[in-house]
C-alpha positions as CSV (number, residue, x, y, z in Angstrom):
1,M,0.0,0.0,0.0
2,R,1.3,3.5,-0.9
3,F,0.0,6.6,0.8
4,D,0.7,10.0,-0.9
5,L,-0.1,13.2,1.1
6,I,-0.3,16.5,-0.8
7,T,0.2,19.4,1.5
8,I,1.5,22.9,1.8
9,F,3.1,21.9,5.1
10,P,5.2,18.8,4.4
11,E,7.1,19.3,7.8
12,F,3.7,18.6,9.5
13,F,4.2,14.9,8.9
14,V,7.7,14.7,10.4
15,G,7.4,12.3,13.4
16,P,3.9,10.8,13.5
17,F,4.7,8.1,11.0
18,D,7.9,7.1,12.8
19,H,6.3,5.3,15.8
20,G,4.4,2.1,16.6
21,I,2.5,0.1,14.0
22,L,3.1,2.6,11.2
23,R,6.8,2.6,11.7
24,R,7.0,-1.2,11.7
25,A,4.7,-1.4,8.6
26,R,7.0,1.1,6.8
27,E,10.2,-0.8,7.8
28,T,8.8,-4.1,6.6
29,G,7.6,-2.7,3.3
30,L,3.9,-3.2,4.0
31,V,3.3,0.5,3.4
32,E,5.1,3.4,1.8
33,V,4.4,7.0,2.8
34,N,5.3,9.8,0.5
35,V,4.7,13.5,1.4
36,Q,4.4,15.9,-1.5
37,D,5.0,19.6,-1.1
38,L,2.2,21.3,-3.1
39,R,4.3,24.5,-3.6
40,V,6.6,22.6,-5.9
41,F,3.9,22.9,-8.6
42,T,3.4,26.6,-8.4
43,K,4.5,28.9,-11.2
44,D,5.2,32.3,-9.6
45,R,8.1,33.4,-7.5
46,H,5.9,33.7,-4.4
47,R,4.9,30.0,-4.8
48,T,1.2,31.0,-4.5
49,V,-1.2,28.1,-3.9
50,D,-4.4,30.0,-2.9
51,D,-6.8,32.3,-4.6
52,R,-10.3,33.8,-4.0
53,P,-13.2,31.5,-4.5
54,F,-14.6,31.5,-8.0
55,G,-17.9,33.5,-8.0
56,G,-16.9,35.3,-4.8
57,G,-17.2,34.4,-1.1
58,E,-15.2,34.8,2.1
59,G,-11.6,33.6,2.6
60,M,-9.2,31.9,0.2
61,V,-9.2,28.4,-1.3
62,L,-6.4,26.2,-2.7
63,K,-6.0,26.8,-6.5
64,P,-6.8,23.9,-8.9
65,E,-3.7,24.2,-11.0
66,P,-1.0,23.0,-8.6
67,L,-3.3,20.3,-7.1
68,F,-4.1,18.8,-10.6
69,E,-0.4,18.9,-11.5
70,A,0.7,17.4,-8.2
71,V,-1.7,14.4,-8.6
72,E,-0.7,14.0,-12.3
73,S,3.0,14.0,-11.3
74,L,2.4,11.3,-8.7
75,L,0.4,9.1,-11.1
76,G,2.5,9.8,-14.2
77,C,-0.5,10.5,-16.3
78,S,-3.2,13.1,-17.0
79,V,-6.3,12.9,-14.8
80,G,-9.3,14.9,-13.9
81,D,-10.7,16.3,-17.1
82,A,-14.4,16.9,-17.6
83,S,-15.0,13.6,-19.3
84,K,-12.9,11.4,-17.0
85,P,-12.8,12.7,-13.5
86,G,-10.4,11.3,-10.9
87,A,-8.1,8.3,-11.1
88,A,-8.5,5.7,-13.9
89,D,-7.0,2.9,-11.8
90,P,-9.7,1.2,-9.6
91,K,-7.0,0.3,-7.1
92,T,-6.2,4.0,-6.6
93,A,-8.2,6.5,-4.6
94,I,-7.7,10.3,-4.7
95,V,-9.2,11.4,-1.4
96,L,-10.0,15.0,-0.6
97,M,-10.0,15.7,3.2
98,S,-12.9,18.0,3.4
99,A,-15.5,19.1,6.0
100,A,-18.1,18.6,3.3
101,G,-17.2,15.0,2.8
102,R,-18.7,11.7,4.0
103,L,-17.9,10.6,7.5
104,F,-14.9,8.3,7.7
105,R,-15.9,5.0,9.4
106,Q,-14.4,1.6,10.1
107,E,-16.1,0.3,7.0
108,T,-14.4,3.0,5.0
109,A,-11.1,1.9,6.4
110,R,-11.7,-1.7,5.4
111,R,-12.6,-0.6,1.9
112,Y,-9.4,1.5,1.6
113,A,-7.3,-1.4,2.9
114,Q,-8.2,-3.3,-0.3
115,L,-6.6,-0.6,-2.4
116,E,-3.0,-0.4,-3.6
117,R,-2.7,3.4,-3.4
118,I,-4.4,6.4,-1.8
119,I,-3.5,10.0,-2.6
120,F,-4.7,12.4,0.0
121,I,-5.3,16.1,-0.8
122,C,-5.0,18.0,2.4
123,G,-7.1,21.2,2.2
124,R,-6.3,24.5,3.8
125,Y,-7.8,27.9,4.2
126,E,-11.5,27.7,3.3
127,G,-11.1,24.5,1.3
128,V,-10.2,23.9,-2.3
129,D,-11.5,25.1,-5.7
130,E,-14.7,23.2,-6.4
131,R,-13.3,21.8,-9.6
132,V,-10.9,19.7,-7.5
133,A,-13.8,18.1,-5.7
134,E,-15.8,17.5,-8.8
135,H,-13.1,16.5,-11.4
136,L,-10.0,15.4,-9.5
137,A,-10.9,13.7,-6.2
138,T,-12.6,10.3,-6.4
139,E,-14.2,11.1,-3.0
140,E,-14.4,13.5,-0.1
141,I,-13.9,12.4,3.5
142,T,-14.3,14.0,6.9
143,I,-13.4,12.5,10.3
144,G,-16.0,14.4,12.2
145,D,-18.4,17.3,12.6
146,F,-15.9,19.8,13.8
147,V,-13.5,22.4,12.3
148,L,-9.8,21.9,11.9
149,S,-7.2,24.2,10.4
150,G,-6.4,21.7,7.6
151,G,-6.6,18.2,6.2
152,E,-3.2,17.0,7.5
153,L,-4.4,15.7,10.9
154,P,-7.4,13.9,9.4
155,A,-5.2,12.3,6.7
156,M,-3.0,11.0,9.5
157,V,-6.0,9.4,11.2
158,V,-7.1,7.7,8.0
159,V,-3.5,6.4,7.3
160,D,-3.3,4.9,10.8
161,A,-6.8,3.3,10.6
162,V,-6.1,1.8,7.2
163,T,-2.6,0.5,8.0
164,R,-4.0,-1.5,10.9
165,L,-6.1,-3.5,8.6
166,I,-3.4,-4.4,6.1
167,P,-2.5,-8.1,6.6
168,G,0.8,-8.4,8.6
169,A,0.7,-4.9,10.1
170,L,-0.5,-6.1,13.5
171,G,1.3,-9.4,13.5
172,N,-1.8,-11.2,14.7
173,E,-4.6,-11.1,12.1
174,A,-7.3,-11.8,14.8
175,S,-6.4,-8.5,16.4
176,S,-7.9,-6.3,13.7
177,Q,-10.9,-8.6,13.4
178,N,-11.7,-8.6,17.1
179,E,-10.9,-5.1,18.2
180,S,-13.3,-2.1,18.7
181,F,-15.7,-1.2,15.8
182,S,-15.0,-4.3,13.8
183,A,-18.3,-5.9,14.8
184,G,-20.1,-2.8,16.1
185,P,-19.7,0.0,18.6
186,A,-16.5,0.1,20.7
187,S,-16.5,-1.7,24.0
188,R,-15.0,-0.4,27.2
189,A,-11.4,-1.4,27.8
190,T,-10.9,-3.8,30.7
191,S,-7.9,-4.7,32.9
192,P,-5.4,-7.2,31.3
193,Q,-4.6,-8.4,34.9
194,V,-7.4,-10.8,35.5
195,G,-8.3,-11.0,39.2
196,V,-5.4,-8.7,40.4
197,I,-6.3,-6.1,43.0
198,F,-5.2,-2.5,42.3
199,R,-5.8,0.2,45.0
200,T,-8.3,-2.1,46.7
201,I,-10.2,-2.4,43.4
202,P,-10.5,-6.1,42.3
203,G,-9.8,-6.9,38.6
204,P,-12.4,-8.4,36.3
205,R,-13.0,-12.1,36.1
206,S,-12.4,-12.1,32.4
207,T,-11.1,-9.6,29.8
208,A,-12.7,-8.4,26.7
209,A,-10.5,-9.0,23.7
210,G,-9.6,-6.1,21.4
211,A,-11.1,-3.2,23.5
212,F,-9.2,-0.2,22.4
213,L,-9.5,3.5,23.2
214,K,-12.3,5.3,21.5
215,C,-11.4,8.9,20.6
């Protein structure tokens, strides 16, 4: 699996992918993470990536030109014209992280885990030019009903959730099948020390497998 993250802040991703399951998955070659600086695809000396929304409106949005060129450079082919929007390869997704997108769920992560490549477009400012959503991205995703400064953090969340479902990432395949959300709502985490007393509080008689923190 390859993850490409298009962003105006490539340094944002320094560190988070170097720990835990993601680090091991990268080291073993299960996943590849590539961070692409969007400003590389600008044409002016100021490396401008934003512009006023077409038709007016408040704030600024990411321009379509550098985003289209960034995706085409990664794929090595032309994409996103009016007749053939988005990626041609069914094993590749071009995901726009957007507050207007569909809610990311565990079932979405399972679907993504079947792909070979995901290109994330990390929005900033007031979002992106509408033509990016309509003719470049294959889908729009949000991680919740709240406002963030950009799409970088949500993209990290999706990468982590998807990586866990790739065979071999956890070491034990049953772990991803039995953990929280795989068969429904998350369960409360219980003590791994069966019957052990902690601060006069007795431990449970049994433990619930795969109960992870719900954020």
